[in-house]
C-alpha positions in Angstrom: -8.3 22.2 11.3 -7.8 25.5 9.6 -6.5 25.9 6.1 -3.2 27.1 7.4 -2.8 24.2 9.7 -3.5 21.7 7.0 -1.1 23.4 4.6 1.6 23.2 7.3 1.0 19.5 7.7 1.2 18.8 4.0 4.3 21.1 3.7 6.0 19.1 6.4 5.7 15.9 4.3 8.6 17.3 2.2 11.1 16.7 5.0 10.1 13.1 5.7 11.9 9.9 4.8 9.7 6.7 4.6 11.1 3.2 4.5 9.0 0.9 2.4 9.7 -2.9 2.8 7.8 -5.5 0.8 6.8 -7.1 -2.4 7.5 -5.1 -5.6 6.2 -5.8 -9.1 5.7 -4.5 -12.6 2.2 -3.4 -13.4 1.9 -3.9 -17.1 -1.1 -2.5 -19.1 -2.4 -3.5 -22.5 -4.9 -1.0 -23.8 -7.3 -1.6 -26.7 -10.7 -1.6 -28.2 -13.3 -4.4 -28.2 -15.6 -4.5 -31.2 -16.4 -8.1 -31.7 -16.5 -11.6 -30.1 -14.1 -14.3 -31.2 -15.5 -17.0 -33.5 -13.2 -19.5 -31.7 -14.7 -19.1 -28.3 -17.3 -16.7 -26.6 -14.6 -14.2 -25.6 -14.0 -10.6 -26.6 -11.3 -9.8 -29.1 -9.2 -6.7 -28.1 -7.4 -4.7 -30.8 -4.4 -3.3 -29.0 -3.8 0.4 -29.1 -0.9 0.6 -26.6 1.2 -1.0 -23.9 2.7 0.5 -20.8 4.7 -0.7 -17.8 4.4 1.0 -14.3 5.8 0.4 -10.9 3.5 -1.8 -8.7 3.1 -3.2 -5.3 5.4 -1.7 -2.7 7.0 0.4 -5.5 3.6 2.0 -6.1 3.6 2.9 -2.4 7.0 4.6 -3.0 5.5 6.6 -5.9 2.6 7.7 -3.7 5.1 8.8 -0.9 7.1 10.7 -3.6 4.0 12.3 -5.0 3.1 13.6 -1.6 6.5 15.3 -1.4 8.3 12.9 1.0 11.4 10.8 0.2 10.6 7.1 -0.3 13.3 4.5 0.4 12.3 1.2 -1.1 13.6 -2.2 0.1 12.7 -5.4 -1.7 13.9 -8.4 -3.7 13.6 -8.8 -7.5 15.0 -11.3 -10.0 17.8 -11.2 -12.5 15.4 -11.5 -15.3 13.8 -9.4 -18.1 11.1 -8.1 -15.8 13.7 -7.3 -13.2 15.5 -5.1 -15.7 12.2 -3.4 -16.6 11.6 -2.8 -12.9 15.1 -1.2 -12.4 14.6 1.0 -15.5 11.2 2.2 -14.1 12.9 3.1 -10.8 15.4 5.2 -12.7 12.7 6.8 -14.9 10.8 7.8 -11.8 13.9 9.1 -9.9 13.5 6.5 -7.1 16.6 5.2 -5.3 17.6 1.6 -5.8 20.1 1.0 -3.0 17.6 -1.1 -1.1 16.8 -3.4 -3.9 18.4 -6.9 -3.8 18.6 -8.9 -7.0 18.5 -12.7 -6.9 19.0 -15.3 -9.7 16.7 -17.8 -8.1 13.6 -15.5 -7.9 11.1 -14.4 -10.4 10.1 -10.7 -10.7 6.3 -10.4 -10.4 4.4 -8.9 -13.4 0.7 -8.2 -13.3 -0.7 -7.5 -16.8 -4.0 -5.8 -17.0 -6.1 -5.7 -20.2 -8.2 -2.6 -20.4 -10.7 -1.4 -22.9 -12.8 1.8 -22.7 -11.6 2.2 -19.1 -13.0 -1.2 -18.3 -10.7 -3.8 -16.7 -11.3 -7.0 -18.7 -8.6 -9.4 -17.5 -5.5 -9.7 -15.4 -2.6 -12.1 -16.0 -0.2 -12.7 -13.1 3.4 -14.0 -13.6 4.9 -14.5 -10.2 6.7 -16.6 -7.6 5.4 -16.4 -4.1 7.6 -18.8 -2.1 9.2 -17.2 1.0 12.8 -16.0 0.7 15.4 -18.6 1.6 17.6 -18.0 4.6 20.5 -16.5 2.6 18.3 -14.0 0.9 16.3 -13.3 4.0 19.6 -12.4 5.9 20.8 -10.3 2.9 17.6 -8.3 2.9 17.6 -7.8 6.6 21.1 -6.5 6.5 19.9 -4.0 3.9 17.1 -2.9 6.1 19.4 -2.4 9.1 21.8 -0.5 7.0 19.1 1.8 5.7 17.8 2.4 9.3 21.3 3.3 10.4 22.0 5.6 7.3 18.8 7.7 7.2 16.6 9.4 9.6 13.4 7.4 9.0 10.1 8.9 10.0 8.0 5.8 9.4 8.3 2.3 8.1 5.6 0.7 5.8 5.4 -3.1 5.5 3.7 -3.6 2.1 2.8 -7.3 2.0 1.4 -8.9 -1.1 2.1 -12.5 -0.1 5.0 -12.9 -2.6 7.5 -14.0 0.0 9.7 -11.0 0.6 8.4 -10.4 4.0 9.0 -13.3 6.4 8.0 -13.7 10.1 11.7 -13.4 11.2 12.4 -10.3 9.3 9.1 -8.7 10.4 9.9 -9.4 14.1 13.4 -8.1 13.8 12.4 -4.9 11.9 9.6 -4.1 14.3 12.0 -4.5 17.3 14.5 -2.2 15.6 11.8 0.4 14.9 10.5 0.3 18.5 14.1 0.9 19.8 14.5 3.9 17.5 11.0 5.3 18.1 9.9 4.9 14.5 6.2 4.2 13.8 5.4 1.0 11.8 2.5 0.6 9.4 1.3 -2.6 7.8 -0.8 -3.3 4.7 -1.2 -7.1 5.4 -2.1 -10.2 3.5 -3.2 -13.6 4.8 0.1 -15.5 5.1 1.8 -13.1 7.6 -1.4 -11.6 9.0 -0.6 -12.6 12.6 3.1 -11.9 12.5 2.9 -8.1 12.9 2.6 -8.0 16.6 3.4 -4.6 18.2 3.1 -2.5 15.1 1.8 1.1 15.3 -0.8 1.0 12.5 -2.5 -2.1 11.0 -4.6 -1.6 7.8 -6.4 -4.6 6.2 -9.5 -4.4 4.1 -12.5 -6.2 5.4 -12.0 -9.4 3.4 -8.4 -9.6 4.6 -9.5 -9.1 8.2 -12.1 -11.8 8.0 -9.6 -14.3 6.5 -6.5 -13.3 8.4 -8.1 -13.1 11.9 -10.7 -15.8 11.1 -13.6 -13.7 12.2 -17.1 -13.6 10.8 -18.0 -9.9 10.8 -20.0 -7.6 8.5 -19.6 -4.0 7.7 -23.3 -3.5 8.5 -22.7 -4.8 12.1 -20.8 -2.0 13.9 -21.0 -3.6 17.3 -19.7 -6.9 15.9 -16.9 -5.0 14.1 -15.9 -3.2 17.3 -15.9 -6.3 19.4 -13.8 -8.2 16.8 -11.3 -5.4 16.3 -10.9 -4.7 20.0 -10.0 -8.3 20.7 -7.6 -8.4 17.7 -5.6 -5.3 18.7 -5.5 -6.5 22.3 -4.1 -9.9 21.3 -1.7 -8.5 18.8 -0.5 -5.4 20.8 -1.5 -3.1 17.9 -1.8 0.6 18.7 -4.0 1.7 15.8 -6.2 -0.5 13.6 -7.9 0.8 10.4 -10.1 -1.4 8.3 -11.3 -0.3 4.8 -14.8 -1.5 3.8 -15.2 -0.3 0.2 -18.5 1.4 -0.2 -19.0 1.4 3.6 -16.0 3.6 4.2 -13.4 2.9 6.9 -13.2 2.3 10.6 -10.3 3.3 12.8 -9.9 2.1 16.4 -7.3 2.3 19.2 -7.5 1.8 23.0 -9.0 5.3 23.4 -11.4 5.9 20.6 -13.0 4.6 17.5 -14.6 6.2 14.4 -16.7 5.0 11.5 -16.0 7.2 8.5 -18.4 6.8 5.5 -17.3 6.4 1.9 -17.8 9.4 -0.4 -19.7 9.3 -3.6 -17.2 8.9 -6.4 -17.2 8.2 -10.2 -15.1 5.0 -9.8 -12.9 4.1 -12.8 -10.6 1.6 -11.2 -10.0 0.5 -7.6 -6.5 -0.9 -8.3 -3.8 0.7 -6.1 -6.2 2.4 -3.8 -4.9 0.5 -0.8 -1.3 1.6 -1.7 -2.5 5.2 -1.6 -4.3 4.8 1.7 -1.3 3.3 3.5 1.0 6.0 2.1 -1.1 8.9 3.2 -1.7 7.2 6.6 2.1 6.9 7.1 2.8 10.6 6.5 -0.2 11.6 8.6 0.8 9.3 11.4 4.4 10.6 11.3 2.9 14.1 11.5 1.2 13.1 14.8 -2.3 13.8 13.6 -5.2 12.4 15.6 -6.6 9.0 14.4 -9.8 10.4 13.0 -7.9 12.9 10.8 -5.5 10.2 9.7 -8.4 8.0 8.6 -10.4 10.8 7.0 -7.5 12.1 4.9 -6.5 8.5 3.9 -10.1 7.7 3.0 -10.3 10.7 0.7 -7.0 9.9 -1.0 -8.1 6.3 -1.7 -11.3 7.6 -3.2 -9.5 10.2 -5.4 -7.2 7.6 -7.1 -10.2 5.4 -7.8 -11.4 8.1 -10.2 -8.5 7.3 -12.5 -8.0 4.2 -14.7 -5.1 2.0 -13.8 -2.7 2.3 -10.8 -1.8 5.9 -10.3 -0.2 7.8 -7.3 -2.2 10.4 -5.4 -1.9 14.0 -6.5 -0.8 16.1 -3.4 -2.4 19.3 -4.4 -5.7 17.6 -5.4 -5.8 15.9 -2.0 -5.0 19.1 -0.2 -7.8 21.0 -2.0 -10.2 18.2 -1.1 -9.1 18.5 2.5 -9.7 22.2 2.4 -13.3 21.6 1.4 -14.2 18.8 3.8 -11.9 19.1 6.8 -11.4 22.8 7.5 -13.4 25.0 9.9 
């Protein structure tokens, strides 16, 4: 592509609306210094220097969509608890709409607390509930989804699945059907529980570990022929149009019924891989909605995932930084 064409693609993001459905959470950070080992047990003592709460899970996808210039519409369930209040305040602070958020007294808002020292991730503490939504909440959320689809011109739908119970087989099936009827592309960042419930989606993006576990296949990133055979069979059985698997230091592979591409990882100064998958699915959604060819979608998303890994903690992609990287590596 030329610089002008790439610029036009990125400028067009500003007019897009992306519906994000899935598990949201609060990413909490405790920063500090480690200078000694505890006399009580062989564990480091961290002297705290700061605390910070950020939006996580599907909400981090919304932040990435917003950072890329598009309008995110977030749809999820949180609890009527202290963490839920923190989450709603974070939405307001980040100028994200909350009309798609359902509050429920019987749920628990997910909080992931990361303890970090000198840019090193020492420990993570998870407070969560991962049981599927009950039928009442499921129907309430589905009504929200349908209302949002009827209210806004949606350019793509992202299912952001963290296995916390917000996405259920029934709601996935109904939403995919609605999207197909409206001609809206659907993208999935899957986890194990619902892995086989996303039949007919436009774009399916697991990492290699998730693919092995979810599809019950024994494949290696070093075995390209084995990867191709396994993914061809999977997309045929599931009716998936595009399949992209991320393979860490081995890069990504994207495949559809016409072509496939292996795109190598780039050398990066990795600080933290947290949130990279959120960035990859966000960039993929906007590129897919822009009707880019599959190799370009994978290439741009791969670069974006690498860029956010250079920053500690979960951070959204910087649009201009990504565009500059694309100028260097993708233009002719």
